[in-house]
C-alpha angles and dihedrals in degrees: 000000000000116000122267112277111270127237114286117261095179132023131176088001092302133106113254114245119197110225109226101196133237092358093058112125103239092213099049120100106015106250096241095046098073144034104249114227118203124188140151138232137195092280102042122047118216093249090059092046090050091051090053090050092054090048099044105035130061091241094183086073098045114113103174133039128187121193114205128181108337101183128081103207132049090254093084119212125212120267099241095099088053091049090051090050097051098039090053086067096046090122089061092054097050094151096049110134105162136039131180119194119202109016089175130152125217091255087063098039138335111251094250092052095057107111112214130181142193103344089178088071088073093049092049092049094051112037089179095055111133102183136034125179126184130186116196128022110211106124092001113159124195111172124191111276143142118244117175100192107044110116104163129039123174127175117184114195145147089219125011112197119228095243098071090043090054090046091052090049088059094051126101111224107164095171096050110136104161126032123175125172126178099206096185131186135310087239086075102034100282099140096150111141135211088254089057090051092049090052090050092050089051090054089055089065084075090055102071094172095060109131103161129042125181121184098170148159095029133147089212093055093133091057091045090052090052091050092048092049090062100038117111091210091068091068090071097049128111094196138017127196120198095154134129095039140093099279110166139168094294090057093044091051090049091054091049096047097042131074117324115276099184090103089071118103089205136017115182115201098158121151094031137154100215118137119251089254093053090044089056091049093050092047092047094050101040097027118171092009092073121086129200105003097153118128111238120213089254090062099049122101122024118007105194110165094242089061095055122103137185121245096242121032120134 
């Protein structure tokens, strides 16, 4: 499997700056010039670090916030208390446009151990939020809502449960421009079904500005490819990402026999299990639009479905 995602260096087009606490120079960097990363350690609880941030930084100018590890011991707690803490001060972060929840490295927690919470709390607190990123999916809640400003949504997981996918499918996100979901494997709680994916794709018909769709890292990648091949929303995309999963010949054939994809500027099918013959057919039909179709050593030889694995699991 691919390594755990690394700590963010940039977010919302800004360099990530780690807030150090009471010793932070309040004038450096300018509040709007960075994405502020807050985390805890064994000496300083998150609540104390958050209080220092409110005291030391002109939060009314902050546009991007990154939440790192929020627990002090190895027995990680869910993020809901942190969400309650930060959203209670929404009025003090009136210019906030981007939030990332769970910027955590593998040394702190494996991706499938990160315990999330009600991400919709952030969207409700900041109606002007443009970007939301989430790493980890255990306990993740996305309830049906309408949000008029959200342009980018990214959920990284080793296993995304069906409930948040269904909740997202019931949302109304008219400004959505970029959607990326790592659906993961049922080994780590990723029990999302093809029916859930089809419902999500139907919701995207209500997001006319959508330009990028990523349905990645799934052990039902063939079924996802078939659903995508028939989804009207795909006709309006600039780029499509079906990488990191268990895409095989059935999925490749579905992409070739479905709606035309030659309008795409980019189609990412990396980490796939297609045969060399199907790979040649895909490359011949879609040509320069396709990215990363090389067969890795791990994919050579027999490709029985039970031997396939997603790129990011634990």
